[in-house]
C-alpha positions in Angstrom: -16.1 3.8 22.8 -12.7 2.9 21.5 -11.0 5.5 19.4 -10.3 4.5 15.8 -6.8 4.7 14.5 -6.4 7.4 11.8 -3.6 7.6 9.4 -4.4 11.1 8.0 -3.4 10.1 4.5 -6.3 11.9 2.9 -8.9 10.8 0.4 -6.7 10.7 -2.7 -3.7 8.6 -3.5 -3.1 5.2 -4.9 -3.2 1.6 -3.7 -0.3 -0.5 -4.8 0.3 -4.3 -5.1 3.6 -5.3 -3.5 4.0 -8.3 -5.7 3.0 -7.4 -9.2 3.1 -3.5 -9.0 -0.6 -3.2 -9.9 -1.9 0.3 -9.1 -5.5 1.5 -8.4 -7.0 4.7 -7.2 -7.7 4.7 -3.4 -11.4 4.5 -2.6 -12.5 6.8 0.1 -13.4 5.0 3.3 -11.9 1.7 2.3 -8.4 1.0 3.6 -6.0 -0.3 0.8 -5.1 -3.3 3.0 -8.8 -4.4 2.8 -8.5 -4.5 -1.0 -7.0 -7.4 -3.0 -5.1 -7.2 -6.2 -7.2 -8.4 -9.1 -4.1 -9.8 -10.9 -2.4 -11.8 -8.2 -4.7 -11.6 -5.1 -2.2 -9.9 -2.7 -3.3 -7.3 -0.2 -2.7 -3.8 -1.5 -0.6 -1.1 0.2 -1.3 2.6 0.4 1.2 4.6 -1.5 3.4 6.6 0.9 2.4 4.5 3.9 4.8 3.0 6.4 4.6 -0.4 4.8 5.1 1.0 1.3 8.3 2.8 2.5 9.5 -0.5 4.0 8.9 -2.3 0.7 10.8 0.4 -1.2 13.8 0.2 1.2 13.9 -3.5 0.8 13.8 -3.3 -3.0 16.5 -0.7 -3.0 18.7 -2.8 -0.7 18.3 -5.9 -2.9 19.2 -3.9 -6.0 22.4 -2.6 -4.3 23.5 -6.1 -3.4 23.4 -7.2 -7.1 
């Protein structure tokens, strides 16, 4: 059997929308990326995840260029 990929982020935390900044509590056993934002329909990101960090870096870089 193939081994599942684990991120070890724990059961708590938040899921974030990268487009409209909607926030929801993470549901145990359901990856945030499998959830959709009820406001705009975008896939959610897990707070503190690799992709969340990339988004924050991109937003910081855009703010510095202004």
